[in-house]
C-alpha positions in Angstrom: 79.9 -28.2 63.6 76.4 -28.4 65.7 74.6 -25.1 66.8 72.7 -24.1 69.3 69.6 -22.3 68.1 69.2 -20.3 71.0 72.9 -19.5 70.7 72.2 -18.7 66.6 69.3 -16.5 68.4 71.3 -14.8 70.9 74.1 -14.2 68.3 71.6 -12.3 65.9 70.5 -10.0 68.6 73.9 -9.0 69.7 74.5 -8.1 66.1 71.4 -6.0 65.4 72.1 -4.3 69.1 75.6 -3.7 68.7 76.4 -5.4 72.4 75.8 -8.6 74.6 73.7 -6.4 77.1 71.5 -6.0 74.5 71.7 -9.2 73.0 71.5 -10.5 76.9 68.5 -8.4 77.8 66.3 -9.4 74.7 67.2 -13.4 75.7 66.4 -12.8 78.9 69.5 -14.1 79.9 71.9 -12.6 82.3 75.5 -10.9 81.1 77.7 -13.4 82.5 75.6 -16.3 81.1 75.6 -14.5 77.5 78.9 -13.6 77.6 79.9 -17.5 78.4 77.3 -18.6 74.9 79.4 -16.6 73.1 83.0 -17.3 73.8 81.7 -21.1 73.6 80.7 -20.1 69.8 83.9 -18.3 69.3 85.5 -21.7 70.5 83.3 -24.3 68.2 84.1 -21.6 65.5 87.7 -21.6 66.1 87.9 -17.7 65.2 87.2 -14.6 67.0 83.5 -13.4 65.8 83.3 -10.2 67.6 85.7 -7.1 68.5 85.3 -5.9 72.3 85.2 -2.4 72.3 84.3 0.1 75.2 80.8 0.8 74.0 79.9 -2.3 72.6 81.1 -4.9 70.2 81.8 -4.8 66.1 81.4 -8.1 63.9 84.7 -9.4 62.7 84.3 -11.0 58.8 83.6 -14.2 60.4 80.8 -12.9 62.8 79.2 -11.2 59.9 79.0 -14.1 57.9 77.8 -16.3 61.4 75.1 -13.6 61.8 73.8 -13.7 58.2 74.0 -17.3 58.0 72.2 -17.8 61.9 69.2 -15.3 60.5 68.3 -17.5 57.3 68.3 -20.6 59.7 66.2 -19.4 62.3 63.6 -17.8 59.4 63.9 -21.4 58.0 63.0 -23.2 61.5 60.1 -20.7 62.1 58.5 -22.0 58.6 59.3 -25.3 59.3 57.7 -24.6 63.0 54.8 -23.5 61.6 54.4 -26.2 58.6 54.4 -28.7 61.2 52.0 -26.9 64.0 49.2 -27.0 61.1 49.0 -30.6 61.3 48.5 -30.4 64.7 45.6 -27.8 65.0 41.9 -29.3 65.8 40.4 -28.9 62.4 36.7 -28.3 62.6 34.8 -30.1 59.4 35.0 -28.2 56.3 32.7 -25.5 55.4 30.4 -26.3 52.4 29.9 -23.7 50.1 27.9 -24.2 46.6 27.7 -21.9 43.8 26.9 -21.6 40.2 28.9 -21.7 37.4 28.9 -17.6 36.9 30.1 -17.2 40.7 32.7 -20.3 40.5 34.5 -18.2 37.1 36.2 -15.3 39.5 34.3 -14.6 42.2 34.5 -18.1 44.4 38.0 -18.6 43.6 39.2 -15.1 44.7 37.3 -15.3 47.9 38.9 -18.7 48.6 42.7 -17.4 47.6 42.1 -15.3 50.4 40.1 -17.0 53.0 42.5 -20.1 52.9 45.7 -18.0 53.4 43.9 -15.7 55.8 42.5 -18.9 58.1 44.8 -22.0 57.8 42.7 -23.7 60.4 39.9 -24.2 58.0 39.1 -26.1 54.8 36.3 -25.0 52.0 34.7 -27.8 50.1 33.1 -26.6 46.7 30.6 -27.8 44.9 29.2 -26.3 41.7 25.4 -26.5 41.6 22.1 -24.3 40.0 20.4 -22.0 42.4 17.4 -24.4 42.8 19.8 -27.0 44.2 21.9 -24.8 46.1 18.8 -23.6 47.9 17.4 -27.3 48.6 21.2 -28.3 50.1 21.1 -25.1 52.3 17.6 -25.6 53.6 18.6 -29.4 54.2 21.8 -28.6 56.1 23.7 -30.2 53.5 25.5 -26.9 52.8 26.5 -24.1 54.7 26.8 -21.1 52.4 25.5 -20.1 48.7 26.3 -17.7 46.1 22.9 -18.1 44.5 20.7 -16.0 42.1 17.9 -13.7 42.9 15.1 -15.7 41.2 15.0 -18.5 43.8 12.3 -17.8 46.7 13.7 -19.0 49.9 12.9 -18.5 53.6 16.9 -18.5 54.3 18.6 -15.8 55.2 19.9 -14.0 52.1 21.8 -11.0 51.6 23.0 -8.9 48.6 26.7 -10.1 46.8 27.5 -8.7 43.2 25.3 -7.5 40.1 25.0 -10.6 37.8 23.4 -9.5 34.8 24.0 -10.9 31.2 25.8 -9.4 28.5 26.4 -10.4 24.5 30.0 -10.5 23.7 31.8 -10.8 20.4 35.2 -9.8 18.3 36.5 -6.3 18.7 35.0 -4.0 15.9 32.8 -6.7 15.0 29.0 -7.2 15.0 28.2 -5.5 18.3 30.5 -2.4 17.5 28.6 0.8 18.3 25.5 -1.1 19.4 24.1 0.5 22.5 21.7 -3.1 23.4 20.4 -6.2 21.5 17.5 -8.4 22.1 18.0 -12.3 22.2 15.9 -12.9 19.2 18.3 -10.7 17.2 21.5 -12.4 19.0 20.2 -16.1 18.0 20.3 -14.8 14.0 23.9 -14.6 14.5 26.6 -17.8 14.8 27.1 -18.5 18.8 29.5 -20.3 20.8 27.9 -21.2 24.0 28.3 -23.7 27.2 27.6 -27.3 27.3 24.0 -28.1 27.8 24.3 -29.2 31.6 26.3 -26.2 32.6 24.1 -24.1 35.2 24.0 -21.1 33.1 22.9 -22.7 29.7 19.8 -24.5 32.0 19.3 -20.8 33.3 18.4 -19.8 30.1 16.5 -22.1 28.5 14.3 -22.1 31.7 13.4 -18.5 30.8 13.4 -18.7 27.2 10.8 -21.5 27.0 10.4 -23.7 23.8 9.1 -21.1 21.5 12.3 -19.0 21.8 14.4 -18.5 18.2 16.6 -21.7 18.1 20.2 -20.6 18.2 23.2 -22.0 15.9 26.0 -23.0 18.3 29.1 -23.1 16.3 30.6 -25.0 19.1 29.9 -25.8 23.1 32.4 -25.7 25.7 32.6 -26.5 29.4 34.0 -23.1 31.0 33.6 -19.9 31.1 36.7 -19.1 30.2 37.0 -20.9 27.0 33.7 -19.6 25.8 34.9 -15.7 26.5 38.6 -16.6 24.9 36.3 -18.1 22.1 34.0 -14.9 21.6 36.7 -12.7 21.7 38.5 -14.4 18.8 35.7 -14.2 16.5 34.3 -17.7 16.6 30.8 -16.1 17.2 28.9 -14.1 20.0 28.6 -15.3 23.3 25.9 -14.5 26.2 28.0 -14.6 29.4 27.6 -12.1 32.8 29.0 -9.0 32.9 31.4 -9.7 35.5 33.3 -12.5 34.2 34.5 -10.5 31.4 37.8 -9.0 32.5 38.3 -5.1 32.2 41.4 -5.6 30.2 39.9 -8.0 27.5 39.8 -6.9 24.4 36.4 -7.6 23.5 32.8 -6.0 22.3 30.3 -6.0 25.4 26.3 -5.3 24.6 24.0 -5.5 27.2 20.6 -7.5 26.2 17.2 -5.7 26.3 15.7 -8.8 27.7 14.2 -8.4 31.1 15.5 -12.0 32.5 19.2 -10.8 31.6 19.2 -8.6 34.8 20.1 -10.4 37.7 22.0 -10.4 40.8 24.0 -12.9 43.3 23.1 -13.4 46.9 24.8 -14.9 50.1 22.5 -17.5 51.1 23.0 -18.6 54.6 22.3 -22.1 56.0 20.1 -22.2 59.1 22.3 -23.9 61.4 25.5 -22.1 59.4 28.8 -22.4 61.1 30.8 -19.5 62.6 33.2 -20.3 60.0 31.0 -20.1 57.2 30.3 -16.2 58.1 33.9 -15.2 57.9 34.2 -17.3 54.2 31.1 -14.9 53.6 33.2 -11.7 54.5 36.0 -12.9 51.8 33.0 -13.0 49.3 31.8 -9.6 49.8 35.4 -8.7 49.3 36.2 -10.2 46.4 32.3 -9.0 45.3 34.0 -5.2 45.2 37.3 -6.0 43.2 
């Protein structure tokens, strides 16, 4: 059997309203036209779908089955329409977001999850870059929005986003247990796990430690903060990571660093000609930073 979607929509309204009159009103049909559609449905089904009473109608078992399946078909049709229509939207150029490794760990994914869900008309191209490189790209108009650290001067518009201070982490009950703070010079005396040398965080630390800092012994280096935190939590060695990268539920010792360079903040930085969608994405980054 072949069903007309408007007939199915009318029938679900009649079922919900308990009257053909109510269903006709919701469909903007005359009562005779709605009644004719229902009779055609019953003729097609070969069984009564409604019990007509003085004060309205009741569904027969066959009518209840039709109404239930009709609601499912109409809901699936709505999803189909939305999916196809999304390809017909006139899309603007993707928003170009640049951010360092720390922001890419949790902050950026959390913001993208809500932004892309709430704004299907916009796409986002994301690149991981050190702050100095991000600022150059933004200044040159080759990026629209950046999550940068607060230690790189720029004439571009910036606004505070989130704390990104560094801490030392280690296995629960281990070396850091009971410590209120620790200096990097002492951290370097212990076996460490770290990020690969070309990672933004490793390069940022190298720039601030300088050539005369104690040489640490890394038992291994890994490419992501997630892997690094996992190893430190398991007791493979101490690790220096952004505090906000460590989930509150992680069973790990967290100890602030005494060194002044460990205190830092994330800023949002806008290109001079940032498009309006970049400001929409910025609101999602702010929201993600407060979670």
